N, C-alpha and C positions, 0 to 999 in steps of 0.2 A: 779489639775483640768484642766489646759490648755493642759497638756500632754494627759489626758484621752480624751479631745475633739479631739486633733490631731489624736489619735490613732483611734477614731471612723471615722474621715474623711479619713484616710488612708484605714480603713476597707471598707467604702463605695466606695471609689475610685477603690479599687481592685475588688469589686463586679461589678461595672458599666463599667470598662475599656474594658473587653472582648465583652460586649454587644455593646458598642459604636464603637469599631473597626469592628466587624463583620457586623454592620449596614452600616458603611462607605464602607466596601468591597462589600456589596450587591449592594449599590447604584452605585459604580464605575462599577461593572459588568453589571448592567442593562443598564447604559449610554454607556460604551465603549466596552463591551465584553471583551474577554481576549486579551487585548492590541489591539483592534480593528479587531481581526480575524473574530469574528462573524458578522462583517459588510461586509464580503466578499460575494461572489455570491452563497449562499447556498439556497436550496429550502425552502419555507416557511413550518412551521409545522401546517398543518390545520387538524382539527378534528371535525366533526359534528356528533351528535348522535340523530338520529330520534326516540324519545321516544314513540310516540303513533300516530296512525292514527285514526282521528275522522271523520266518515261518516255521512253526513246530506243529505237531499233530493237534488240531483244534485249538491252537493258541498263536498269537501274533505278539511280537514285541517291537515297538518303535524305539530306536536309538536316537535321542533327542539331545541337541546341544544349544545352550543359551548363547546366541551370537550377538546379544545386545548389552547395553549398559544397565537395564532395569531387571529386577526380580520378577519372574513371570509365574503366574499361577494358572494352571491348565484347568478350565471349568468344564469343557465338553470334548467329547471325541465323536466324530461323524465319519461313518463308513458308508460309502455309496449313497450319501444323503439320508442315512438313518443314524439317529443318535445312539451311542453304545456305551456301556458301562466299562470302566477301566480302573486300573490301579497304577500309581507312579511310585517308582523306587530310585533312590532311597526316600525321597521326600516329594510332596506335591508342589512345593515352592521351588522353582529352579533359579538359583543365583547366577549371576554373570559368569560365564566361562564354566559352567557346570554341566556334566553330563548326567542324564537320567534315562531310565527305561520306563516306557509306558506299555504295560502289559494288559491283555484283555483275552477272554475266551471268544473264539469266533469259528464257526464251522465252515472254513473256506474250502473251496474246491479247486484242485490242481488245474492250472491253465486259465482260470478266470482272472479278468481284470478287477483291480481294486483301487479305490480312491480314498485316501485318509485325509482328514481335516481336523486339526487341534485348534480349539478356540480358547483364548485366554479369558480371564475374569473381566477384562477390559473390552471384550468382544472382537479382538484381533484375531484373524484366521491364518493358519500356516498349513499348507497342503503338500501332499506327496502322492503321486499316482505310480501304480505298479501295473504294467502291462499284462504280466503273466505271473500267477501265484505258483510258487514252487518250494518244496520242502528245502529249508536252508541246510547247507552241508554242516556237519559237526566233525570235530577233529578226532575221528576214529580211524582205525587202520585202513579201511577201504577208501575213504575220502583222501586221506594223506597220500596213499599209494597212487590214486588217480591223478592228483595235482602234480605229484613228483614226476610221474610218467609224461604228463602233458608238458612239463618244463623240459624233460629230456628230449622228447620228440621235436620240440620247437627250437630249443636252443642249443643244447649240448651236442647232440648228434649231427645236425646240419653244419655247425661250425667246425667240428672235427672232421667231417667229410670234406669240407672246403679246404682244410689244410692239406688234403692228399695231393692237391696240385702243386705242392712245393717242389717235387723233383722236376716236373715239367718247367715251371716258371723259373727255376734256378738256371736253366740253360740259356735264358734270355740275356743278351748283351747289348751294349750301345744304345741305339734308338729304341729297341724293343724293351729294354730295361726302363728307359724314361717313359715309354708308353704305358708301361705297367704302374709306375709310380703315379702317373697322371690319372690312370684308370682308378687307382686307390684313392686319390683325392676326390674324384667324381663321386665314388661310393660313398665316402665319408661325408661329403657336403650334403649329399642327398639325405643321408641318415640324420644329420645334423638338423636340417630343416624339418624332416619328418618328425623328429622328437620335439623340436620347437613348437611345431603345430599342435601336437598332442598336449604340450605343456600349457599352451594358451587356451586350449579348449577346457583344460582342467581348472583354470583360474575361476571360472564361473561356479564350480562345484566345491570350492574351498570356502569355508566360513569367513565372512569378511573380516572378522577380528583377527584372523591370521595373515591377512594381506597377501593374497596369492601372487601379485606382481612383486612384492618384496621377496617372497620365497624364490620365485624365478630368478630374480636379479642375484640374490645371495648365492644360490647354487651354482648359477653360471659362472659368476666371478670367483667363487671359492675354487671350482675346478681349475680355472685358468691359472689363478695364483699358485695353487699347489703344484700343478704340472710345470708352471714356469720355474719353480724352485728345482724340481727334478731335472728339468731340461739344463739349467745352469750347472748343476752338479754333474750331470752327464757329460757336458762339454768339457768340463775340467778333467774328467777320467779319460776322455778320448785323447787327450794330449799325452797321456801316460800309457794307454792300453791300445790305441787305435780305434778304427771306425766300428769294430764288432760290438763294443758296449754301447755305442750310441744307437746303432741299428737295433739291438736287443731292447734298449729302452723305449725306442719308437714303437716297436712291435707290442711290447707290454702296455704302453699307454693307449695304442690303438684297441688292444683287446679290453682294457679297463673301460674305455669310452663306449665300445660296442656292448659290453656287458651291462652298463647302466641303462643303455637304450633297450636292451633286451629284457631287463627288468620290467620296463614299462610294458613290453609286449606280454610278459607273463601276467602282470596285473590285469591287463585287458582280458586275457583268456580266462584267468581264474574267476574273475568277477562276472564274466558272461555266463560261465557254467553255474556260478553260485546263485544267480538270479533266474535260472531256468532257460536261458537262451542257448540251448545246446546246439541249435543249428549254427548260430552265429559263432559260437566257440569252435565248433568243428571246421567252419570256414576259415577262421582265423589261424588255426593249427596248420591246415594245408598251406595257406598262404605264407605264413611266416616260415615254414620249413624251406620252401623254395627261395624265399627272400633272404634267409640267413645263410644259405649255402655260399652265396657270394661274399659274406663277411670274411670267410676264411682267407679270401684272396687279399683283402685289405690288411689282414694281420701279417701275412707272410711277405708281403712285397718288400718291406725294408730288409728282409733277411736273405733275399735271393743273391746277394753278392758276397755273403760270408762263406768262408770255407770250413768253419768249425763245425762240430757235431752239435746239433741243436734239438734232437728229437725230444729230449726231456723238456726243453723250454717250449716246443710246440704244444706238447700235451698240456702244460700248465696254462699256456695262453688260451688254448681252446676251452679249458675249464673256466678260466677267469671271464671269457666272453659269453660262455653258455650257462654256467651254473646259476648266475643271477636270474635267468628265466625261470628256473625251478623256484627259487625264493619268491619271485614275483607272483607266480602262479598260486603259491600257498597263502601269501598275503592277500591276494585277490580273491581266493576262494573262501577264506575264513574271517578276514578282518580287513576288508578293503578300505583304505584311507586315501581320499583324493589329495589330502595334504602331503602325506608322505610320498605318493606317486609324483606329484609335482615337484618335490624337492629332488628325488632321485633323477627324474627326467632333466631337470635344470642342470644337475651336475653332468649328466651324460652329454648334454648339448655343449657345455663349456669344455668338456674334455675332447670331444670330436673335433670342434672348431680349433682348438689349440693344437691338436696334433696335425690337423690339416695345414695350419699355418707353419708349423715346423717343416713339414715336408716340402711345402712350396718355397720356403726359404732355402733348403738344401738344393732344390732344383735350380734356384736362381744363382746359387754359387757354382753349380756345375756348368751352367749356360747362361749367358747374360740375358737372354730372352726368357728364361725360365720356363713357365707354363706355356708361354705364347709362341710356340712353333706349331707348324702343321701336325706333326705327329703327336705332340703332347696335347694339343687341343682335342685331337680325335680321340686320344685315350680318355681325356676328361669327359667328353660328351659320351663316350661308350660307357663310363661308369655311371653317369646320370641315367642314361637310357636303360641300363641293366637293372638298376633299382626301381625304376619307373615301371618297367614291364613286368618284374616279378610282383610289384605292388598290386597289379590286377588281380592276382590270385588271392588277395586278401579280401577283395570286395565281395 
């Protein structure tokens, strides 16, 4: 027994020893550097990230984040090449990973471009340009109503209208049904790559300390892992309840993936209106309305073979796919965060690609050539082209 206890102690010691030593090494490095070399006359590593500019009547606030390892002291604010007085809240010294507000009086004129430059006490400059000055939205009734309606117009209503094709699509059989599944895969693959492109663009807007690539990878794989668990559980239920439960699960997962994608659309629309680009916002609304109508087809395709009454499910799926657009427009309008937007887009990409894989796997079980028949390839290309053509309305 004593030997067993000793072996357990040795095992615990072997587990903790590397952790203790690496901890001591980190403490030594932080305190002394590499034998004191880092205590030499090296320039400080200062990084400030101006996340957002908030316009109020005759007042402007810069939302600033310290994205570097050093404490930063702001010494100057320059607006359009003119030095300006300012106040920093809660403190003039910005510690690493700290957010502060830089507030100042400025008689700005709506529609004018402005260039902001913050200069640290070490002479390092951090810039932010605004093409159009515009009164920032505040969370009052009128603005909340506006952003909710934008989300409804873009996401909820078009997706629910797309579900109205269900009675027609339900009559499709044989090759027509496989064409419809292939069309769905084409729609989803296009949406997936569309969301992936948006996510990659957002990486450059995320503070480097948060590692945008890491957020993209984590969100993408998280969605795949969670949906993989759901798929496994669903396949077990299919053995007991038949294909109906599997098809319902597919449809809900498609709706979830589309919903997360649509949240990204809501973020884009809300932020466009929030910074005064109302023309861009209106264009996005019109384009996304037509774009999202086809998403209803993707949701209902797995359900066209079921004989059960699913009206309630269809409504829930439509809301699951559409309501995130409302949430996204509210976040984009009042507190847009590229970090949060990237995370949700990454989850959406993972969900869309995972569901696409499941449908392709199902098609390969029904036919040994799976997607690669003339009818199915035609459906797949039709799905890609449908999303591509409606995408022109967003431009």
